[in-house]
N, C-alpha and C positions, 0 to 999 in steps of 0.2 A: 562022566558023572552026570547024574540027573539033578536038575534044580528042584529043591523042595518047595512046597507052598510057602512056608515061613522061613525067611533067611536070617532074621534077627540082625544084630550088629556084626558086621564082618570086620576082622582085623588081622594084621600080620604079626605073628609072634615067633620067637625063637623057641624051638622045642628043646627037650632035654639032651638030645643027641647033637645039638648045635646047628641043625638045619632050620630053614624058615618054612612056615606053613601058614596058609590062610585058614582061620577058624572063625566060628561064630559063637555067640554066648548061650546057645541052646544046649542043654545037657542030655536030652533023650532023643534016640532015633525016632522017626525017620528024618527029622529036620536037622540033625547034627551034621556039620560040615567040617571036614579036615582035609585040606588039599595041600600036599607038599609043593614048594616052589623053590626056584634056584636062588632068587634074590628078592630084595624088597620091591624093585621095579617090576619083576615078573609077577609078584604077588598083587601089585596094584592093577596089572593087566587082567589077572584072574578075577579080582573083585569087580572090575568094570564089566567083564563078560557076564558074571553072575547077575549083576544088577540090571543089565540090559535084556536079559533073557526072560521068558515067561515060565510060570510053574509047569514042570513036567518036561521042559526042553532038555535035550542032551547037549552038554557043553564039552567041547574038546579042548583040553589044555595040554600044552606040550612045549 
């Protein structure tokens, strides 16, 4: 995933299918972020990586 210029407020939410995902409060691309995660702890690690990176950086989550 590439980090957008504007990340907004990142949060971990339970999706309709029951899985967890890191999302932001931006509704329109290209700044919209939806990253599936395994658990709340995994989601917190993803948020930390996104916040530490610079705009345009490639972030590997796994």
